[in-house]
N, C-alpha and C positions, 0 to 999 in steps of 0.2 A: 262434667265432673261427677264423682260419686260421693255422697255424704249420708249422714244419718239424721233422721228427724229427732230432735230432742224436745221440742215443744210445739204445740199447735194452739194458736189463739185467733179466734174468729176465722177468717179465710186466709190467714197467713201461716206458713209453715217455716219453722226455724231449723235450718240444716247446718250441721257442723261438718267441716272438712278441713283436715290438717290444722286444727286448733282455731280455725276462723268460723264465724257464724254468718250465714247468709239468710236473708228474709226472702222467701219465695212464695209464688202463687202456683196453683196447679194448672197444668195444660188443659185446655177446654175438652179435648178428646177423652181425657181420663175422667172428667166429670160425666160425659155422656155414657161412658162405660160403667159408671157408678162404682168406680174403684175407690174403696175407703182407705185413706192413708192414716196411719196411727203412729204414735210415739214409738220409736225404736225401728221403724222401717228404714231400710237403705234405699236410696233413690238416685236416679240420674237427673241432673239439673243443669241448665245452661241459661245464663243471662237472667237469673232470678225466676226461672220457670221450671217446674218439675215436669220432666218429660216421660219418665218411666219409673215404676215401682219394682224393685228387684225381689226375687223369691224370698220368702220368709223361712227362717230356721225353726222358729216357734211362733205361735200366735194364740192369744186368748182374747175373746171379744169383750169380756167385761171383767175387770177394767180393760179397755182396749189398748193393748200393748203387744209389740212384736219383738222377736229376736232377743228374748231374755234367756239367761242360763238357768235361772231358778226362781221360784216364788217363795218369798218369806211371808208366812202367815203370822201376823202380829196379833196377840191376844193380851188383854189386861187381866191380871190376876184378881184385881178388885177395881171398882169404880171406873167403868161399868164391870159388873160381876162376870166372871169367867163363864162362857157359854160353850160347852163342849159340842152341842149340836151344830152351832154356827161354825165352829172350828172344823167339824167333819164336812160341812158343805164346801168350805174353801179347799180342804185337802182333796176331796173327791173331784172338784172342778179342775184342779191342777192335774190330777190323775187322768181325767178324761182327755186333757190336751197334752198328755205325756211330757209334763214339765216337772223336774225334781222339786221337792218341797223341803224347806227348813222351817222349824217352829220356834217362834220367839215369844216368850211370856214376859211381858213388861210390867212395870210398876211394882217391882219386888219390894220397894221401900214401904209399901202399904201393908206388907205382911205376907209371908209365904209359910203357911203351916206345913209341917213335915208330912202330914197325911195327904195334903193336896199335891205336894211335890212327888211323893211316892206314887200317887194315882196317875199323874201325868206321865211319869217315866214308865210305869207298868203298862199303860195303854199304848202310848205312842213311841216310846223307846223300844219296846218289844216288836213294834212294826218296822223298825229300822230308820225312823226319822231322826235327823240331827235336831237337838233341843238345846236352847240357851235361855237362861233366866237373866233379865236385865232390869235396871232402874235408870231411865234416862235422866231423872232428876238428880240422883246421887252418883251418876256415872259408874254404876256397878255392872259388871258383866260385859262391858263394852269391848274389851280386848278379845274375849271369846266370840262375841258377835262379829267383830271386824275380821277375825280369822275365817269365819264361815262365809263372809262376803268377798274375801280377798281374791282379786283377779277375775271377778265375775260381774255380769250385769244382772242385778236382782230386782224383781218387782215386789214392793211391799204392799200387802193387801190385808184388810181387816176392817172391823167396824169403826165408825167414827168415835174418836175419844180414847182409843187404846194407846195412843202415843207414837204413831208412825212419824209424824213431823218432828216430835221432840227427840226421837232416836236419831234422825238425820242431823238435826242441829247439834246433838251431842257428839256425833262422829265427825262432823265438819262444821265448826262454829261459824265459818264464813258464809254458810248458806242462809242462816237466820230465817227459817220458814215461820209463818204465822201459826200460832196455836191458840186453842180456847179451852176453857174449863168444861168438865163434864157436868151436865145438868143434875142437880141434886134431886129434883122432882121426877125426872124421866129416867135417871140412871143411864144416860147415854150421851154421847158427844154430839156436837154439831159440825157440819162440814166446814173445814177450813181449806182443804185442797179441792180445787174445782176442776182440775184437768190433770192428765198424766204428764209427767215431766221427768226427763232423765237428768239426774244430778250427780256430778262427779264427786267421789269421796277422795280418791287419789288418782295417780296416773293410770292405774290398771283396774280400778274398781269404780262402779257406778251403781246408783240406786234409782229405780223408777218410783217416784212418789205418786200414789194413786188416790182418788177420792174414796172415802169410806162408804161402804154399802152393805146391806144386810139381806136383801131380798133375792138371793141366788135360789133359783128353782130348777129342778131337773125335769122340766117339761119340754125337753127337746130330744130325749132318747127313749128307746123302747124299754119296757120294764125288765125284759129278760137280759138286758145289758148292764143293769145297775150293779149286779154282784161283782162285775169286773173292776169296780171302783173301790172295792173293799178286799184287800189281800187275804184277810183272815177268813173271809167267806168264800172267795173264788177258789181257794186251794182245796176246798171240799166239794165243789159243785159237780165234779166229773163223776161222782159216785151216785148221783141222784137217779131215781127211777125214771123220771120224765126229763126230757131234754129241755123243756121250757119251764122247769120248776122255778118258782119264785122264792122258795125257802121261807115260806110263812106258815102254811098249815097243810102242805101237800103230803100225801102218803109216800113213803119211801124216800124222804128227803135226807140226804147225807149230811147237809149243813145242820139240820135240826138235831141230828144225833150228836153233834159236837157243839151244841149251843152253849154249854158251860165254859167252853174255851174262848168265847167271844164276849167282849165287854158289853154290858147292858146298854150303855149310852151309844155305842157304835151300832149295835143291832137296831136300836130304836131309830137312829138316823137312817139306817138302810131301809127299814119299813116305810118311813116317811118319804124317802126318795122314790120308792117303788110306787107309792100312791100318786105322786106327782107324775111319774112316767106313765101310769095307767090313764091319766087324764089326756096325756099327749097321744097315746095309742088310740083312744076313743075319737080324738079329733081328726087324726090322719086316716082313720078307717073310712071316712066318707069324703074327706077333702084331698087326700093324697099328700105327698111330700114334695112333688116336683115344683120347682120355682122357675118363673120366667127370668132369664138373665139378660143383662144389657150388653153382653159381648159374646162373640164366638171366636174360636181359634182356627186359624188356617195357616199352614206352613209355620207352625210354632209362633204365630203372631196373633195378638188380640185385635179384633176388629169390632167396631160398634155395630150392634144389631138394630135393625129398624123395629120400633115398638109395634106391638100388635095393632094398636090404633092406627098408626101410620101405614102399616101393611094393608089394612083394610081400606084405608083411604086411597092407597095406590091402586088396589084392585078395582075399586069403584071407578077411578079415573080411566083405567084400561077398558072397562066395560063400556063406559060412556063413549070412548073413542071408537071402539068397535061398532057400537050401535049407530054412531054418527056416520061412519064409513058405509055401513049397510044401507042406511036411509038415503045417503047421497047416491049410492049405486042404483037403488030402486027408483029414485027420481029421474035418473038419467035414462 
């Protein structure tokens, strides 16, 4: 049978098929191939054992989730304070993995000044992002939010304490997810969601609740590729004098000629991401980027590869056998 992983707990994978839930374990050969199964994966299973992971439509490693239609970045307007740089990180991460983004600004009940709303709309609305303002506490903006989610599987991501679980509870009170107050001292929330889980809102709509996290870093791409994550920067990069221009202080940079058109907070985030990418470039300069994999493909099928350690042990055994045969022939 084919089903979708909606929750993972310890070594158990909970698969939904035709409205029924099956508790499954992973086939041993998949463990040897080091195949990581995440919430949202479609799998083949038989007798409580997952035998194969089907190709993914979309995937994001953190939070680990597959086959979502869009990412909804949830930010709090206050308590914790709105952090545009963190918001830019989430947007850029989704851009890197080619997943559409919706922006939800929650806790409108704590106050939404007109200047703040105008700034949000002028920055992100002009970039083409769908934006919704909500209050999970007072049930405001929920119909607009539901409209943006309708018929899709959406992954909610954002810092702890911004109200992701509260929004899900407001959309579907039967879910009743656990929530916690934001720390007054630290001005940030504590983790209530420990793992990714697909939660149905209605028959055609589902939300993936994800753990809150804040340390997204762009230390996995090369610096010359960071501008592709910012539409307002990448649209000017073709006119730069140098093909590897980083748009920071280079001579003949077309982006810097249009710097007044780019929001200051967005450009500051871009420069920050470039600095992180430069760290990655320095690291791979000497170490390279090739990784040893635990599987190989032959005739469109995955096969377990023998590890380097075991390959060496096998070669040593062959050498010993050959040496033994030579010694025996010499004795004769």
